C-alpha positions as CSV (number, residue, x, y, z in Angstrom):
1,X,-22.1,-15.7,-6.7
2,X,-21.6,-19.0,-4.9
3,X,-20.2,-19.0,-1.4
4,X,-19.2,-22.1,0.6
5,X,-20.8,-21.4,3.9
6,X,-18.5,-23.9,5.6
7,X,-15.6,-21.5,4.9
8,X,-17.1,-18.5,6.7
9,X,-14.6,-17.5,9.4
10,X,-14.3,-15.3,12.5
11,X,-10.8,-13.8,12.8
12,X,-9.3,-12.6,15.9
13,X,-8.7,-8.8,16.3
14,X,-5.2,-7.7,15.5
15,X,-3.5,-4.6,17.3
16,X,-5.3,-2.2,19.5
17,X,-4.9,1.6,19.1
18,X,-7.3,4.5,18.2
19,X,-6.6,6.7,15.3
20,X,-7.6,10.3,15.3
21,X,-10.3,11.8,12.9
22,X,-8.7,14.7,11.0
23,X,-5.5,16.5,10.2
24,X,-4.2,20.1,10.5
25,X,-1.3,21.5,8.3
26,X,1.4,23.3,10.3
27,X,2.7,26.6,9.1
28,X,6.3,25.4,9.1
29,X,7.2,21.8,8.0
30,X,10.3,19.9,8.7
31,X,11.8,18.4,5.5
32,X,14.5,16.0,4.8
33,X,15.9,16.6,1.4
34,X,18.1,13.8,0.0
35,X,21.3,14.9,-1.8
36,X,21.6,12.6,-4.8
37,X,25.0,11.5,-6.3
38,X,24.3,9.9,-9.7
39,X,26.8,7.0,-9.2
40,X,26.6,6.6,-5.5
41,X,23.4,6.0,-3.7
42,X,25.1,5.2,-0.5
43,X,26.4,8.8,-0.5
44,X,22.8,10.2,-0.3
45,X,22.0,11.8,2.9
46,X,19.0,13.6,4.3
47,X,19.6,17.3,5.4
48,X,17.0,18.9,7.7
49,X,15.4,22.2,6.4
50,X,12.3,24.0,6.9
51,X,9.7,25.0,4.1
52,X,6.9,27.4,4.6
53,X,3.6,25.8,3.7
54,X,0.4,27.8,3.3
55,X,-2.3,26.7,5.9
56,X,-5.3,25.0,4.3
57,X,-8.5,26.9,5.7
58,X,-10.6,23.7,5.1
59,X,-8.6,21.9,7.8
60,X,-9.6,22.8,11.3
61,X,-9.0,19.7,13.5
62,X,-5.5,19.8,15.0
63,X,-5.6,16.0,16.0
64,X,-2.7,15.4,13.6
65,X,0.6,17.1,13.0
66,X,3.2,16.7,10.3
67,X,6.3,14.8,11.5
68,X,8.3,14.6,8.4
69,X,8.1,15.7,4.7
70,X,10.6,13.5,2.8
71,X,11.4,15.5,-0.4
72,X,12.7,14.4,-2.7
73,X,12.6,10.8,-1.5
74,X,13.1,9.4,-5.0
75,X,13.9,10.5,-8.5
76,X,10.6,9.4,-9.8
77,X,7.1,8.7,-8.5
78,X,6.5,6.7,-5.4
79,X,4.2,3.8,-5.8
80,X,4.1,2.2,-2.4
81,X,4.8,2.8,1.3
82,X,5.0,0.2,4.1
83,X,6.0,0.4,7.8
84,X,8.1,-2.3,9.5
85,X,6.4,-4.5,12.0
86,X,8.2,-2.6,14.8
87,X,7.2,0.8,13.3
88,X,10.7,2.1,13.3
89,X,11.4,1.9,9.6
90,X,9.3,2.8,6.5
91,X,10.0,1.4,3.0
92,X,9.3,3.3,-0.2
93,X,9.1,1.8,-3.8
94,X,9.3,4.0,-6.8
95,X,9.8,4.4,-10.5
96,X,13.5,5.2,-10.2
97,X,14.3,1.5,-9.8
98,X,14.8,1.8,-6.1
99,X,13.3,0.6,-2.8
100,X,14.4,2.7,0.1
101,X,14.4,2.4,3.8
102,X,13.9,5.3,6.0
103,X,14.2,6.0,9.8
104,X,10.7,6.9,11.0
105,X,11.9,8.9,14.1
106,X,14.4,11.1,12.0
107,X,13.2,10.8,8.5
108,X,16.8,10.0,7.4
109,X,17.5,7.6,4.7
110,X,19.0,4.4,5.9
111,X,19.3,2.2,2.9
112,X,18.8,2.5,-0.8
113,X,18.3,-0.8,-2.9
114,X,18.7,-0.5,-6.6
115,X,17.0,-2.8,-9.0
116,X,17.1,-3.5,-12.7
117,X,13.4,-2.5,-13.1
118,X,11.0,0.0,-11.6
119,X,10.0,-0.9,-8.0
120,X,6.1,-1.0,-7.6
121,X,5.8,-2.4,-4.2
122,X,7.7,-3.2,-1.1
123,X,6.4,-5.3,1.8
124,X,8.2,-6.4,5.1
125,X,8.0,-9.9,6.3
126,X,6.1,-10.4,9.6
127,X,9.5,-10.7,11.5
128,X,10.8,-7.5,9.9
129,X,13.9,-9.4,8.6
130,X,13.2,-9.4,4.9
131,X,11.6,-7.2,2.3
132,X,9.8,-8.6,-0.9
133,X,10.1,-6.1,-3.7
134,X,7.8,-6.4,-6.8
135,X,8.5,-4.4,-9.9
136,X,8.6,-4.1,-13.6
137,X,8.7,-2.0,-16.7
138,X,5.7,-1.9,-19.1
139,X,6.6,-0.4,-22.3
140,X,8.2,-1.5,-25.5
141,X,10.4,-4.0,-23.7
142,X,8.2,-5.3,-20.8
143,X,9.9,-7.0,-17.9
144,X,9.1,-7.7,-14.3
145,X,10.7,-9.1,-11.1
146,X,9.9,-10.4,-7.6
147,X,12.8,-10.7,-5.2
148,X,13.2,-11.4,-1.4
149,X,15.8,-8.9,0.1
150,X,17.6,-10.0,3.3
151,X,17.8,-6.7,5.3
152,X,20.6,-8.0,7.7
153,X,22.9,-9.1,4.7
154,X,22.0,-6.4,2.3
155,X,21.4,-8.6,-0.6
156,X,18.9,-10.7,-2.6
157,X,18.1,-13.9,-0.8
158,X,15.7,-15.3,-3.4
159,X,14.6,-14.3,-6.8
160,X,11.3,-15.7,-7.7
161,X,11.2,-14.5,-11.2
162,X,13.8,-13.8,-14.0
163,X,13.4,-10.0,-14.6
164,X,14.5,-10.5,-18.2
165,X,11.4,-12.7,-19.1
166,X,8.8,-12.1,-16.4
167,X,5.9,-10.0,-16.8
168,X,5.3,-6.7,-15.0
169,X,4.5,-7.4,-11.2
170,X,2.3,-4.7,-9.5
171,X,1.9,-5.9,-6.0
172,X,3.1,-8.5,-3.5
173,X,2.2,-9.4,0.2
174,X,3.4,-11.7,2.9
175,X,1.0,-14.1,4.5
176,X,0.6,-13.4,8.3
177,X,2.8,-16.3,9.2
178,X,5.5,-15.3,6.7
179,X,5.4,-18.7,4.9
180,X,3.7,-17.4,1.6
181,X,4.2,-14.5,-0.6
182,X,1.4,-13.6,-3.1
183,X,1.9,-11.5,-6.1
184,X,0.0,-10.1,-9.1
185,X,0.5,-8.3,-12.4
186,X,-0.1,-7.9,-16.0
187,X,-0.2,-11.7,-16.5
188,X,-3.7,-11.7,-14.9
189,X,-2.6,-14.4,-12.5
190,X,-2.2,-14.4,-8.8
191,X,0.8,-16.4,-7.8
192,X,1.7,-18.0,-4.4
193,X,5.3,-18.5,-3.6
194,X,7.1,-20.4,-0.7
195,X,9.1,-17.6,0.9
196,X,11.7,-20.2,2.3
197,X,12.2,-22.3,-0.9
198,X,11.4,-19.8,-3.6
199,X,9.2,-22.3,-5.4
200,X,5.9,-21.5,-6.9
201,X,3.1,-23.2,-4.8
202,X,0.1,-22.2,-6.9
203,X,-1.1,-20.0,-9.7
204,X,-4.7,-18.6,-9.5
205,X,-6.3,-17.8,-12.6
206,X,-9.6,-16.1,-13.2
207,X,-9.1,-12.5,-13.7
208,X,-9.2,-11.1,-17.3
209,X,-6.9,-8.1,-16.8
210,X,-4.1,-6.8,-14.6
211,X,-4.1,-8.0,-11.0
212,X,-3.4,-4.7,-9.2
213,X,-3.4,-5.7,-5.5
214,X,-3.5,-8.9,-3.4
215,X,-4.1,-9.1,0.5
216,X,-4.2,-12.1,2.9
217,X,-6.9,-12.4,5.5
218,X,-5.7,-11.9,9.1
219,X,-6.0,-15.7,9.6
220,X,-4.1,-16.6,6.5
221,X,-6.8,-18.8,5.1
222,X,-8.1,-16.6,2.3
223,X,-6.5,-14.3,-0.3
224,X,-8.3,-11.3,-2.0
225,X,-7.2,-10.0,-5.3
226,X,-8.4,-6.8,-7.0
227,X,-8.1,-6.4,-10.9
228,X,-8.5,-4.0,-13.7
229,X,-11.3,-6.2,-14.8
230,X,-13.4,-4.4,-12.3
231,X,-13.8,-7.4,-10.0
232,X,-12.5,-8.6,-6.6
233,X,-11.9,-12.4,-6.2
234,X,-11.7,-14.2,-3.0
235,X,-9.5,-17.4,-3.1
236,X,-9.0,-20.4,-0.5
237,X,-5.3,-20.4,0.0
238,X,-5.0,-24.1,0.8
239,X,-6.9,-25.4,-2.4
240,X,-6.7,-22.4,-4.8
241,X,-10.4,-22.4,-5.4
242,X,-12.4,-19.3,-5.9
243,X,-14.7,-18.7,-2.8
244,X,-16.5,-15.6,-4.3
245,X,-16.4,-12.8,-6.9
246,X,-17.2,-9.3,-5.9
247,X,-18.7,-7.2,-8.5
248,X,-20.0,-3.6,-8.2
249,X,-17.2,-1.2,-9.2
250,X,-17.8,0.5,-12.4
251,X,-14.1,0.9,-13.4
252,X,-10.7,-0.6,-12.7
253,X,-10.1,-1.7,-9.1
254,X,-6.9,-0.5,-7.6
255,X,-6.5,-2.1,-4.1
256,X,-8.0,-4.3,-1.6
257,X,-7.4,-4.9,2.1
258,X,-9.0,-6.9,4.9
259,X,-9.8,-5.2,8.1
260,X,-7.8,-6.3,11.1
261,X,-10.6,-8.5,12.5
262,X,-11.2,-10.0,9.0
263,X,-14.9,-9.1,8.8
264,X,-14.7,-6.4,6.2
265,X,-13.0,-5.8,3.0
266,X,-11.9,-2.5,1.5
267,X,-11.6,-1.8,-2.1
268,X,-10.7,1.5,-4.0
269,X,-11.3,2.0,-7.8
270,X,-11.1,4.4,-10.6
271,X,-14.9,4.8,-10.4
272,X,-14.3,7.5,-7.8
273,X,-15.6,5.3,-4.9
274,X,-14.2,3.1,-2.2
275,X,-16.3,0.2,-1.1
276,X,-16.7,-2.0,2.1
277,X,-17.7,-5.6,1.7
278,X,-18.7,-8.2,4.2
279,X,-15.8,-10.7,4.1
280,X,-18.1,-13.6,5.1
281,X,-21.0,-13.1,2.8
282,X,-19.4,-11.0,0.2
283,X,-22.2,-8.7,0.1
284,X,-21.5,-4.8,-0.4
285,X,-21.8,-3.0,2.9
286,X,-21.1,0.7,2.0
287,X,-20.2,2.7,-1.0
288,X,-18.0,5.6,0.0
289,X,-17.9,8.6,-2.1
290,X,-16.3,12.1,-1.5
291,X,-13.4,11.8,-4.1
292,X,-13.7,13.7,-7.2
293,X,-11.3,11.5,-9.2
294,X,-9.7,8.0,-9.1
295,X,-9.5,6.5,-5.6
296,X,-5.9,5.0,-5.9
297,X,-5.3,3.6,-2.3
298,X,-6.7,3.0,1.1
299,X,-5.8,1.3,4.4
300,X,-7.5,0.4,7.7
301,X,-6.3,1.8,11.1
302,X,-4.7,-1.1,13.1
303,X,-7.7,-1.2,15.5
304,X,-10.1,-1.3,12.4
305,X,-12.1,1.8,13.7
306,X,-11.0,4.1,10.9
307,X,-9.9,3.8,7.3
308,X,-8.2,6.3,5.0
309,X,-8.7,6.6,1.3
310,X,-6.7,8.8,-1.1
311,X,-7.2,10.1,-4.7
312,X,-7.0,13.2,-6.9
313,X,-9.4,16.1,-7.2
314,X,-9.3,19.0,-9.6
315,X,-7.6,21.3,-7.1
316,X,-5.3,19.3,-5.1
317,X,-5.0,15.9,-3.5
318,X,-7.7,14.5,-1.3
319,X,-7.2,12.1,1.7
320,X,-10.3,11.2,3.5
321,X,-10.3,9.6,7.0
322,X,-13.5,7.6,7.5
323,X,-15.4,5.9,10.4
324,X,-15.9,2.1,9.9
325,X,-18.3,0.8,9.0
326,X,-20.5,3.9,8.2
327,X,-18.1,5.3,5.8
328,X,-18.7,8.9,7.1
329,X,-15.6,10.9,6.3
330,X,-13.7,14.0,7.3
331,X,-11.5,15.9,4.8
332,X,-7.7,15.7,5.0
333,X,-6.5,17.9,2.1
334,X,-2.8,17.5,2.6
335,X,-1.6,18.4,-0.9
336,X,-3.5,21.6,-2.0
337,X,-0.6,22.8,-4.2
338,X,0.7,19.5,-5.7
339,X,-0.3,18.1,-9.1
340,X,0.5,14.5,-8.8
341,X,-1.6,11.5,-7.5
342,X,-1.4,10.1,-4.0
343,X,-0.4,6.4,-4.7
344,X,-0.1,4.9,-1.2
345,X,-1.1,5.5,2.3
346,X,0.0,3.4,5.2
347,X,-0.7,3.4,9.2
348,X,2.1,2.5,11.5
349,X,1.5,-0.7,13.6
350,X,0.4,1.3,16.6
351,X,-1.7,3.6,14.7
352,X,-0.1,6.9,15.8
353,X,1.5,7.7,12.5
354,X,0.1,7.8,8.9
355,X,2.3,7.9,5.9
356,X,1.2,9.3,2.6
357,X,2.9,9.2,-0.8
358,X,2.3,12.3,-2.8
359,X,3.9,15.1,-4.5
360,X,5.3,12.7,-7.2
361,X,8.8,12.1,-5.6
362,X,7.9,12.9,-2.0
363,X,6.1,11.4,1.0
364,X,4.8,12.6,4.4
365,X,4.6,11.1,7.8
366,X,1.8,12.6,10.1
367,X,1.7,11.9,13.8
368,X,-1.5,11.8,15.9
369,X,-1.3,14.3,18.7
């Protein structure tokens, strides 16, 4: 691997809050169950009810409590969760061709956005005024889309791809300044779009399989991409050149994320590990085990002191909260009775909330005590 040492950077720390270390399941859980009307998403509402949950004896630390269990949040599996920059709204993207916006304080459904294909990813712009939605259908008639949704007007502002001809788009992300949108999918290419004009700025080629995740560095100079070809690539945004290729995972790489200070890179994989990489030298720092199945997602806390990874075990879903950079973990087994994968985890901007998509059509929001 060749690394241009001139392009090593020190990025400023972003945010400042401390995340707790473990979770306790409450005996009674507040639930918001959306009442679906087939032809009128606007009529869906969330009614507060209580559901008895069996305590998990493996969880002893009461530093977290369950704030909301949103069930059912969608009619099919949830692929992605994202908090708005002000932390007041959470977006969910799912296989029922919908992206939805929820009030974090109450758990109430605020907006349901119906799309022509499955919604795989939804991400807020840095100013919180727009939502980029990536999606697609992979089957006999594959199709994909990438659209920019204006939240104030409640309509598509920019359509970057024609969903009738585009390939399946798995992931999208805004640059820190909001100027660029990066996306990846089944065409094995990372595309960079101008968010204001909707024009394609650059197509980055080098992966040999699906691009599952993309992430900008905190200073916006670099872009990381994770692929089912088992590699992670680091790109220079301005030139499109490959700065480095990170190899080590023994199966498909599911996601990638920069630490808030930009010095570490997190990756998760179907090889049952999550890994930390030095974002300057691209050397592997830590291999984190603890999962018995695929590690499907992960996220850093806003202060960078913790990270969470999630996957599947033979007897329930496993979410692990870890110290950075040691990778030492504590068990947060939040879904002991569910049978579906946890596809997404997300911290709120202040680090006091943790959202987890699991239970197929549901997600939870946990609050640090």
